C-alpha positions in Angstrom: -13.6 -8.9 -7.6 -15.9 -6.2 -6.1 -15.0 -2.6 -6.5 -15.4 0.2 -4.0 -18.8 1.7 -3.4 -19.3 5.4 -3.9 -19.4 5.8 -0.1 -16.1 4.0 0.3 -14.5 6.2 -2.4 -15.8 9.4 -0.8 -14.4 8.2 2.6 -11.1 7.3 1.1 -10.8 10.7 -0.6 -11.4 12.5 2.7 -8.9 10.1 4.5 -6.3 10.6 1.7 -6.5 14.4 2.1 -6.2 14.1 5.9 -3.3 11.7 5.5 -1.5 14.1 3.2 -2.0 17.0 5.6 -0.9 15.0 8.6 2.2 13.6 6.8 3.3 17.1 5.7 2.9 18.4 9.2 5.0 15.5 10.5 7.6 16.2 7.8 7.1 12.7 6.3 8.1 12.8 2.7 7.5 10.0 0.2 10.7 9.9 -1.9 8.9 8.3 -4.8 6.5 11.2 -5.3 8.9 14.0 -4.4 8.8 15.5 -7.9 5.0 15.6 -8.1 3.0 18.8 -7.6 0.8 19.2 -4.6 -2.5 18.0 -6.3 -0.7 14.9 -7.6 0.7 14.1 -4.1 -2.8 14.4 -2.6 -4.2 12.1 -5.3 -1.4 9.6 -4.5 -2.6 9.5 -0.9 -6.2 9.2 -2.0 -5.5 6.3 -4.3 -3.5 4.6 -1.5 -6.4 4.9 0.9 -8.8 3.5 -1.8 -6.5 0.6 -2.5 -6.3 -0.2 1.2 -10.1 -0.3 1.5 -10.2 -2.5 -1.7 -7.8 -5.0 0.0 -9.8 -4.9 3.3 -12.9 -5.7 1.3 -11.1 -8.5 -0.6 -9.9 -10.1 2.6 -12.9 -9.2 4.8 -10.6 -7.6 7.3 -10.7 -4.2 9.1 -9.1 -1.3 7.5 -6.7 0.5 9.8 -5.3 3.2 7.5 -6.8 6.3 9.0 -4.3 9.2 9.2 -4.2 9.2 12.9 -3.2 5.6 13.1 0.3 5.0 14.6 3.0 4.3 12.1 3.5 0.8 13.4 0.0 -0.4 12.6 -0.5 -2.3 9.3 -2.8 -0.9 6.6 -5.2 -3.8 6.7 -5.8 -6.3 9.5 -2.8 -7.0 11.7 0.0 -7.5 9.1 -1.0 -6.4 5.6 0.7 -3.5 3.9 -0.8 -2.3 0.6 1.3 -0.9 -2.2 -0.5 0.9 -5.1 0.4 1.9 -8.7 -1.4 3.3 -11.6 0.9 1.3 -13.9 -0.7 -2.1 -14.7 2.7 -3.8 -15.0 4.1 -2.2 -11.8 6.5 -3.9 -9.6 5.8 -4.4 -5.9 8.1 -1.7 -4.4 9.1 -1.8 -0.7 11.3 0.8 0.8 13.0 0.8 4.2 11.3 3.3 6.5 14.5 5.0 7.7 12.6 7.1 10.1 11.7 4.0 12.1 14.1 2.3 14.6 12.9 -1.1 13.4 12.8 -0.4 9.7 13.9 -3.8 8.4 12.2 -5.8 11.2 8.9 -4.1 10.3 9.2 -5.2 6.7 10.1 -8.8 7.7 7.0 -9.0 9.9 4.4 -7.9 7.3 2.9 -9.2 4.1 2.8 -6.8 1.1 0.0 -6.7 -1.4 0.2 -4.9 -4.8 -2.9 -3.3 -6.2 -3.0 -1.4 -9.5 -5.7 1.0 -10.6 -7.0 3.1 -13.5 -7.3 6.7 -12.4 -10.0 7.6 -14.9 -12.3 4.9 -13.8 -11.1 4.2 -10.2 -11.1 0.5 -11.0 -8.7 -1.5 -8.8 -7.0 -4.8 -9.6 -5.4 -7.2 -7.2 -1.9 -8.2 -8.6 -0.6 -10.4 -5.8 1.4 -10.5 -2.6 4.6 -11.5 -1.0 5.9 -11.8 2.6 8.3 -9.1 3.7 11.0 -11.6 4.4 10.9 -12.8 0.8 10.7 -9.2 -0.6 14.1 -8.5 1.0 16.1 -10.6 -1.3 19.3 -9.1 -2.9 18.0 -9.9 -6.4 15.1 -7.5 -5.9 17.2 -4.6 -4.5 17.5 -1.5 -6.8 19.3 1.6 -5.5 17.2 2.3 -2.4 14.3 -0.2 -2.4 13.2 -3.7 -3.3 11.4 -4.1 -6.7 9.5 -7.4 -7.1 8.1 -8.2 -10.5 4.5 -9.2 -10.6 5.5 -12.6 -12.0 7.2 -13.3 -8.7 4.1 -12.5 -6.6 1.8 -15.1 -5.0 -1.7 -14.7 -6.5 -3.7 -17.0 -4.2 -6.2 -14.9 -2.3 -7.2 -17.8 -0.1 -3.6 -18.3 1.1 -3.4 -14.5 1.7 -6.6 -14.7 3.7 -5.1 -17.6 5.8 -1.9 -15.6 6.5 -3.9 -12.5 7.4 -6.3 -14.2 9.8 
């Protein structure tokens, strides 16, 4: 699968920095990274933007993840949300967005894609996807979010392209 170009990486880095600044100004806090230092939090937003561009390339869909994009717009295309981890065996983790009125409805209406990456090389790997409705099973719930093992994810990129079209 094609990786990001140097231009795409540079754009994602600038977007990640802008996203970090905008989210702090809006008091949006990612509970998962609350214990990280500021540089690590910025890098988290940068790798998130890179993964979104990677998925947009994979699916040949527009990337809508700019920091000024409204919160109700999907990361890629009209219904794809991208989740990212530096851990190659990561679970797909989906958290309710409690700051949203339609927190659970939003999850149900979207498809979630898991991408892992290697920070030292900035190489991204597609791990799979699952519809939000299927993510929200009791068996995946842990404390405050749904954790779906990679073994449960759909891996067909063609099916994902069909769903995203």
